[in-house]
TORROTOR-134239 format. One line per 3 residues: number of its first residue (from 1); their letters; for each residue x negated, z, y negated of N, C-alpha, C. Coordinates in nm, 2 decimals. Example, Ala and Ser with C-alpha at 12.3 -4.5 7.8 and 13.67 -1.06 7.14 Angstrom:
residues 2
1) as) -1.32:0.78:0.57:-1.23:0.78:0.45:-1.32:0.78:0.33; -1.28:0.71:0.22:-1.37:0.71:0.11:-1.29:0.79:0.00;
This chain:
residues 188
1) mnr) -14.71:17.82:-16.69:-14.58:17.81:-16.63:-14.52:17.68:-16.67; -14.47:17.60:-16.58:-14.42:17.47:-16.62:-14.28:17.48:-16.69; -14.25:17.37:-16.76:-14.13:17.37:-16.84:-14.00:17.39:-16.76;
4) nal) -14.00:17.33:-16.64:-13.88:17.35:-16.55:-13.86:17.49:-16.51; -13.96:17.57:-16.48:-13.95:17.71:-16.45:-13.89:17.79:-16.57; -13.94:17.75:-16.69:-13.89:17.82:-16.81:-13.74:17.79:-16.83;
7) lla) -13.70:17.67:-16.80:-13.56:17.63:-16.82:-13.47:17.71:-16.72; -13.52:17.71:-16.59:-13.44:17.79:-16.49:-13.44:17.94:-16.53; -13.55:17.99:-16.57:-13.55:18.14:-16.61:-13.45:18.16:-16.72;
10) gaf) -13.45:18.07:-16.82:-13.35:18.08:-16.93:-13.21:18.07:-16.88; -13.18:17.99:-16.79:-13.05:17.97:-16.73:-13.00:18.10:-16.67; -13.09:18.16:-16.59:-13.05:18.28:-16.52:-13.03:18.40:-16.62;
13) mll) -13.11:18.40:-16.73:-13.09:18.50:-16.83:-12.96:18.49:-16.90; -12.92:18.36:-16.93:-12.80:18.33:-17.00:-12.68:18.39:-16.92; -12.68:18.36:-16.79:-12.57:18.41:-16.71:-12.58:18.56:-16.68;
16) ags) -12.70:18.61:-16.67:-12.71:18.76:-16.65:-12.66:18.83:-16.77; -12.67:18.77:-16.89:-12.62:18.83:-17.01:-12.47:18.86:-17.01; -12.40:18.78:-16.92:-12.26:18.80:-16.90:-12.22:18.88:-16.78;
19) aha) -12.32:18.95:-16.73:-12.30:19.03:-16.60:-12.19:19.13:-16.62; -12.16:19.18:-16.74:-12.06:19.28:-16.77:-11.93:19.21:-16.81; -11.92:19.08:-16.79:-11.80:19.00:-16.82:-11.68:19.05:-16.74;
22) enw) -11.57:19.03:-16.80:-11.44:19.08:-16.73:-11.40:18.98:-16.62; -11.43:18.86:-16.63:-11.38:18.75:-16.54:-11.49:18.67:-16.49; -11.48:18.63:-16.36:-11.57:18.54:-16.30:-11.49:18.42:-16.25;
25) sig) -11.56:18.30:-16.25:-11.49:18.18:-16.20:-11.57:18.09:-16.11; -11.50:18.02:-16.03:-11.57:17.91:-15.95:-11.48:17.79:-15.96; -11.55:17.67:-15.98:-11.47:17.55:-16.00:-11.55:17.43:-15.96;
28) snl) -11.48:17.31:-15.98:-11.54:17.19:-15.94:-11.51:17.08:-16.05; -11.60:16.98:-16.05:-11.58:16.87:-16.14:-11.57:16.74:-16.07; -11.51:16.64:-16.13:-11.53:16.50:-16.09:-11.56:16.43:-16.22;
31) gls) -11.63:16.32:-16.22:-11.67:16.27:-16.34:-11.71:16.12:-16.34; -11.71:16.07:-16.46:-11.76:15.93:-16.48:-11.88:15.94:-16.58; -11.99:15.88:-16.54:-12.11:15.88:-16.62:-12.15:15.74:-16.66;
34) dlh) -12.21:15.73:-16.78:-12.27:15.61:-16.83:-12.40:15.64:-16.89; -12.51:15.60:-16.81:-12.65:15.62:-16.86:-12.70:15.50:-16.93; -12.75:15.52:-17.05:-12.82:15.42:-17.12:-12.97:15.45:-17.13;
37) pkh) -13.05:15.37:-17.06:-13.20:15.40:-17.06:-13.26:15.41:-17.20; -13.36:15.49:-17.21:-13.42:15.52:-17.34:-13.48:15.39:-17.41; -13.54:15.30:-17.33:-13.61:15.18:-17.38:-13.53:15.05:-17.35;
40) ggd) -13.40:15.06:-17.34:-13.31:14.95:-17.32:-13.29:14.92:-17.18; -13.24:14.81:-17.15:-13.21:14.77:-17.01:-13.06:14.79:-16.98; -13.03:14.77:-16.85:-12.89:14.78:-16.81:-12.85:14.92:-16.80;
43) alv) -12.72:14.95:-16.85:-12.66:15.08:-16.83:-12.62:15.10:-16.69; -12.61:15.22:-16.65:-12.57:15.26:-16.51:-12.44:15.34:-16.52; -12.33:15.29:-16.47:-12.20:15.36:-16.47:-12.17:15.40:-16.33;
46) vfg) -12.15:15.53:-16.31:-12.12:15.59:-16.18:-12.00:15.69:-16.19; -11.92:15.68:-16.08:-11.81:15.78:-16.07:-11.84:15.87:-15.95; -11.82:16.00:-15.97:-11.84:16.09:-15.86:-11.72:16.19:-15.84;
49) aps) -11.68:16.21:-15.72:-11.57:16.30:-15.69:-11.59:16.38:-15.57; -11.62:16.50:-15.56:-11.66:16.58:-15.68:-11.80:16.53:-15.72; -11.83:16.54:-15.84:-11.96:16.50:-15.90:-12.07:16.57:-15.83;
52) spg) -12.19:16.51:-15.82:-12.31:16.57:-15.77:-12.43:16.50:-15.83; -12.55:16.55:-15.81:-12.66:16.49:-15.88:-12.70:16.36:-15.81; -12.66:16.34:-15.68:-12.69:16.21:-15.61:-12.84:16.20:-15.58;
55) viv) -12.87:16.12:-15.48:-13.01:16.09:-15.45:-13.04:15.94:-15.45; -12.95:15.86:-15.41:-12.96:15.71:-15.41:-12.90:15.66:-15.54; -12.78:15.70:-15.57:-12.71:15.66:-15.69:-12.66:15.79:-15.76;
58) ptf) -12.73:15.84:-15.86:-12.70:15.96:-15.93:-12.57:15.96:-16.00; -12.49:16.07:-16.01:-12.37:16.08:-16.09:-12.40:16.16:-16.22; -12.51:16.23:-16.22:-12.56:16.30:-16.34:-12.46:16.41:-16.39;
61) qpg) -12.36:16.45:-16.31:-12.27:16.56:-16.35:-12.25:16.65:-16.23; -12.30:16.77:-16.23:-12.29:16.85:-16.12:-12.15:16.88:-16.07; -12.14:16.92:-15.94:-12.00:16.93:-15.88:-11.95:17.07:-15.87;
64) lrl) -12.03:17.18:-15.87:-11.99:17.31:-15.86:-12.02:17.39:-15.98; -11.92:17.46:-16.03:-11.93:17.54:-16.16:-11.91:17.68:-16.13; -12.00:17.77:-16.17:-11.99:17.92:-16.15:-12.00:17.98:-16.29;
67) gas) -11.90:18.06:-16.33:-11.90:18.11:-16.46:-11.85:18.25:-16.48; -11.86:18.29:-16.60:-11.81:18.43:-16.64:-11.76:18.41:-16.79; -11.66:18.50:-16.82:-11.59:18.49:-16.95:-11.61:18.63:-17.02;
70) skg) -11.61:18.62:-17.15:-11.61:18.75:-17.23:-11.47:18.81:-17.22; -11.46:18.94:-17.26:-11.34:19.01:-17.25:-11.22:18.94:-17.31; -11.24:18.89:-17.43:-11.13:18.82:-17.50:-11.12:18.67:-17.46;
73) gef) -11.21:18.62:-17.38:-11.20:18.48:-17.34:-11.25:18.38:-17.43; -11.30:18.42:-17.55:-11.35:18.32:-17.64:-11.48:18.25:-17.59; -11.57:18.33:-17.53:-11.70:18.28:-17.48:-11.70:18.27:-17.33;
76) ety) -11.75:18.16:-17.27:-11.78:18.15:-17.13:-11.93:18.11:-17.12; -11.99:18.17:-17.02:-12.12:18.11:-16.98:-12.10:18.06:-16.83; -12.17:17.95:-16.80:-12.15:17.90:-16.67:-12.27:17.82:-16.63;
79) fdt) -12.29:17.81:-16.50:-12.39:17.72:-16.44:-12.31:17.60:-16.38; -12.36:17.48:-16.41:-12.31:17.36:-16.34:-12.42:17.33:-16.24; -12.38:17.33:-16.11:-12.48:17.31:-16.01:-12.45:17.19:-15.92;
82) glt) -12.55:17.13:-15.86:-12.52:17.02:-15.77:-12.64:17.00:-15.68; -12.61:16.97:-15.55:-12.71:16.95:-15.45:-12.66:16.84:-15.36; -12.75:16.74:-15.33:-12.72:16.63:-15.24:-12.84:16.62:-15.15;
85) vfs) -12.82:16.61:-15.02:-12.93:16.59:-14.92:-12.89:16.46:-14.84; -12.99:16.37:-14.84:-12.97:16.24:-14.76:-13.09:16.24:-14.66; -13.05:16.24:-14.53:-13.16:16.25:-14.43:-13.14:16.14:-14.33;
88) sss) -13.25:16.09:-14.28:-13.25:15.99:-14.17:-13.36:16.04:-14.07; -13.38:15.97:-13.97:-13.47:16.01:-13.87:-13.62:16.02:-13.92; -13.65:15.95:-14.03:-13.79:15.95:-14.07:-13.81:16.01:-14.21;
91) stv) -13.71:16.04:-14.28:-13.73:16.11:-14.41:-13.61:16.18:-14.46; -13.63:16.26:-14.56:-13.52:16.34:-14.63:-13.54:16.33:-14.78; -13.43:16.30:-14.85:-13.43:16.30:-14.99:-13.33:16.40:-15.04;
94) tgy) -13.37:16.49:-15.14:-13.29:16.59:-15.19:-13.27:16.57:-15.34; -13.15:16.57:-15.39:-13.12:16.56:-15.53:-13.06:16.69:-15.58; -13.10:16.74:-15.69:-13.05:16.86:-15.74:-13.03:16.86:-15.89;
97) qlt) -12.94:16.95:-15.94:-12.92:16.96:-16.08:-12.87:17.10:-16.11; -12.92:17.17:-16.21:-12.88:17.30:-16.25:-12.89:17.31:-16.40; -12.77:17.34:-16.46:-12.77:17.36:-16.61:-12.70:17.49:-16.64;
100) anl) -12.75:17.56:-16.74:-12.68:17.68:-16.79:-12.62:17.64:-16.92; -12.49:17.69:-16.94:-12.41:17.64:-17.05:-12.34:17.76:-17.12; -12.31:17.74:-17.25:-12.23:17.83:-17.32:-12.11:17.75:-17.38;
103) qyn) -11.99:17.81:-17.36:-11.87:17.74:-17.40:-11.79:17.84:-17.50; -11.74:17.78:-17.61:-11.66:17.85:-17.70:-11.52:17.80:-17.69; -11.42:17.88:-17.66:-11.28:17.84:-17.65:-11.21:17.88:-17.77;
106) fga) -11.16:17.78:-17.85:-11.08:17.80:-17.97:-10.94:17.84:-17.93; -10.89:17.95:-17.98:-10.76:18.00:-17.95:-10.75:18.04:-17.80; -10.84:18.12:-17.75:-10.86:18.14:-17.61:-10.74:18.20:-17.54;
109) rss) -10.66:18.27:-17.62:-10.54:18.34:-17.55:-10.42:18.24:-17.54; -10.43:18.12:-17.59:-10.33:18.02:-17.58:-10.33:17.96:-17.44; -10.22:17.90:-17.39:-10.22:17.84:-17.26:-10.29:17.71:-17.26;
112) tnp) -10.30:17.64:-17.38:-10.38:17.52:-17.39:-10.47:17.54:-17.51; -10.60:17.51:-17.49:-10.69:17.52:-17.61:-10.81:17.43:-17.60; -10.86:17.39:-17.71:-10.98:17.31:-17.71:-11.10:17.39:-17.69;
115) flt) -11.21:17.33:-17.65:-11.34:17.41:-17.64:-11.46:17.32:-17.68; -11.57:17.39:-17.71:-11.69:17.33:-17.74:-11.80:17.39:-17.65; -11.88:17.31:-17.59:-11.98:17.36:-17.49:-12.12:17.29:-17.51;
118) fgg) -12.22:17.36:-17.49:-12.36:17.31:-17.49:-12.45:17.38:-17.39; -12.55:17.31:-17.35:-12.64:17.38:-17.25:-12.76:17.28:-17.21; -12.84:17.33:-17.12:-12.95:17.26:-17.07:-13.00:17.31:-16.94;
121) gvm) -13.08:17.23:-16.88:-13.13:17.26:-16.75:-13.23:17.16:-16.69; -13.22:17.14:-16.56:-13.31:17.05:-16.50:-13.24:16.97:-16.39; -13.28:16.84:-16.37:-13.23:16.76:-16.26:-13.35:16.70:-16.19;
124) gqs) -13.34:16.66:-16.07:-13.46:16.60:-16.00:-13.43:16.56:-15.86; -13.53:16.50:-15.80:-13.53:16.46:-15.66:-13.66:16.51:-15.59; -13.65:16.53:-15.46:-13.76:16.57:-15.38:-13.76:16.49:-15.26;
127) yse) -13.87:16.43:-15.22:-13.88:16.35:-15.10:-13.97:16.41:-15.00; -13.93:16.39:-14.87:-14.01:16.46:-14.76:-14.15:16.40:-14.76; -14.18:16.28:-14.81:-14.31:16.23:-14.81:-14.40:16.29:-14.91;
130) gnn) -14.34:16.39:-14.99:-14.43:16.46:-15.09:-14.40:16.43:-15.23; -14.34:16.32:-15.26:-14.31:16.29:-15.40:-14.19:16.37:-15.46; -14.21:16.42:-15.58:-14.11:16.50:-15.64:-14.10:16.46:-15.79;
133) nsn) -13.99:16.46:-15.85:-13.97:16.45:-15.99:-13.86:16.54:-16.04; -13.88:16.57:-16.17:-13.77:16.65:-16.23:-13.77:16.62:-16.38; -13.65:16.63:-16.43:-13.63:16.59:-16.57:-13.54:16.69:-16.64;
136) piw) -13.59:16.74:-16.76:-13.50:16.83:-16.84:-13.38:16.75:-16.88; -13.27:16.82:-16.89:-13.15:16.76:-16.94:-13.08:16.86:-17.03; -13.03:16.81:-17.15:-12.96:16.90:-17.24:-12.85:16.82:-17.31;
139) ggg) -12.75:16.89:-17.36:-12.64:16.82:-17.43:-12.52:16.91:-17.45; -12.41:16.85:-17.48:-12.29:16.93:-17.51:-12.17:16.84:-17.49; -12.05:16.91:-17.52:-11.93:16.84:-17.50:-11.81:16.90:-17.57;
142) lgv) -11.70:16.83:-17.58:-11.58:16.87:-17.64:-11.47:16.85:-17.54; -11.38:16.95:-17.53:-11.28:16.93:-17.42:-11.15:17.01:-17.45; -11.06:17.00:-17.36:-10.93:17.08:-17.37:-10.91:17.14:-17.23;
145) rqr) -10.86:17.26:-17.22:-10.83:17.32:-17.10:-10.68:17.37:-17.10; -10.62:17.37:-16.98:-10.48:17.42:-16.97:-10.48:17.52:-16.86; -10.44:17.64:-16.90:-10.43:17.75:-16.80:-10.31:17.73:-16.70;
148) vag) -10.33:17.77:-16.58:-10.23:17.75:-16.47:-10.22:17.87:-16.39; -10.12:17.88:-16.30:-10.11:17.99:-16.20:-10.12:18.13:-16.26; -10.05:18.15:-16.37:-10.05:18.29:-16.43:-10.19:18.33:-16.48;
151) nhg) -10.26:18.24:-16.54:-10.40:18.26:-16.59:-10.50:18.29:-16.48; -10.47:18.25:-16.36:-10.57:18.26:-16.25:-10.65:18.13:-16.23; -10.62:18.04:-16.31:-10.69:17.91:-16.30:-10.68:17.83:-16.43;
154) dvr) -10.76:17.72:-16.44:-10.74:17.63:-16.55:-10.79:17.49:-16.50; -10.73:17.39:-16.57:-10.76:17.25:-16.55:-10.83:17.21:-16.69; -10.94:17.13:-16.68:-11.00:17.10:-16.80:-11.04:16.95:-16.80;
157) vef) -11.05:16.89:-16.92:-11.11:16.76:-16.94:-11.21:16.77:-17.05; -11.33:16.71:-17.03:-11.44:16.73:-17.12:-11.51:16.59:-17.14; -11.54:16.56:-17.27:-11.62:16.45:-17.30:-11.76:16.50:-17.34;
160) ryd) -11.86:16.44:-17.27:-12.00:16.49:-17.29:-12.10:16.39:-17.34; -12.20:16.44:-17.41:-12.32:16.37:-17.45:-12.44:16.45:-17.40; -12.52:16.39:-17.32:-12.64:16.45:-17.27:-12.76:16.36:-17.29;
163) sis) -12.88:16.43:-17.30:-13.01:16.36:-17.31:-13.09:16.40:-17.19; -13.15:16.30:-17.12:-13.23:16.32:-17.01:-13.37:16.28:-17.04; -13.47:16.36:-17.03:-13.61:16.33:-17.06:-13.67:16.25:-16.95;
166) edk) -13.77:16.17:-16.99:-13.85:16.09:-16.89:-13.94:16.18:-16.80; -13.98:16.12:-16.69:-14.07:16.19:-16.60:-14.20:16.11:-16.58; -14.29:16.16:-16.51:-14.42:16.10:-16.48:-14.41:15.99:-16.37;
169) qgf) -14.30:15.99:-16.30:-14.28:15.90:-16.19:-14.22:15.76:-16.23; -14.19:15.74:-16.35:-14.14:15.62:-16.40:-14.00:15.61:-16.45; -13.92:15.72:-16.43:-13.78:15.72:-16.49:-13.80:15.75:-16.64;
172) egg) -13.75:15.66:-16.72:-13.77:15.67:-16.86:-13.67:15.76:-16.94; -13.58:15.82:-16.87:-13.48:15.90:-16.93:-13.38:15.82:-17.01; -13.30:15.89:-17.08:-13.20:15.81:-17.16:-13.08:15.90:-17.21;
175) tly) -12.98:15.83:-17.26:-12.86:15.90:-17.32:-12.75:15.88:-17.22; -12.68:15.99:-17.19:-12.58:16.00:-17.09:-12.45:16.03:-17.16; -12.35:15.94:-17.14:-12.21:15.97:-17.19:-12.13:16.00:-17.07;
178) gvk) -12.04:16.10:-17.07:-11.96:16.13:-16.96:-11.83:16.19:-16.99; -11.74:16.17:-16.89:-11.61:16.24:-16.89:-11.60:16.32:-16.76; -11.56:16.45:-16.78:-11.55:16.54:-16.66:-11.40:16.58:-16.66;
181) igf) -11.35:16.59:-16.54:-11.22:16.65:-16.51:-11.25:16.76:-16.41; -11.20:16.88:-16.43:-11.23:16.98:-16.34:-11.13:17.09:-16.34; -11.15:17.19:-16.25:-11.07:17.30:-16.24:-11.15:17.43:-16.21;
184) dlw) -11.10:17.54:-16.25:-11.17:17.67:-16.23:-11.06:17.77:-16.17; -11.11:17.84:-16.07:-11.03:17.96:-16.02:-11.09:18.08:-16.08; -11.01:18.17:-16.14:-11.06:18.29:-16.20:-11.04:18.41:-16.11;
187) mr) -11.15:18.49:-16.09:-11.14:18.61:-16.02:-11.12:18.73:-16.12; -11.00:18.77:-16.12:-10.97:18.88:-16.22:-10.95:19.01:-16.16;
């Protein structure tokens, strides 16, 4: 079984563990990413609104967030997902990213609270000509969220550090610094 399949299986198990959670959420991110290649070279700075994995110019921060919260709200598990398809008359390129994450909310019952999050997953591209690549990605972040609309939503800002592994197709991987701004709608 390849490493990416194990990562995805772990991601699903993480969210399935919250199946009995009291609250479910759906949200979106916009972000600024700064990728520093593993072996030096020029850094890549990209802004995405909403963020997505990209196919020509990646943003490295997924755009759709699906999550669940524990009864007291201290713990959240969530998937950050992204999918981009670029198609022309002769070829199609698909970019994807899926990460499973765990978030701890300090003072979860407060209207404003800091949080700590970490997780991992996979990102990659698929080309209609048959070339495919995927890269494990893992990391964490620190942020602050503000509850809105009678606790039916929140707005958050997060500073992230992620590591992207190299692949066999020539992407050397690197260190990714990012800022995310997002919102979540809570289904209570």
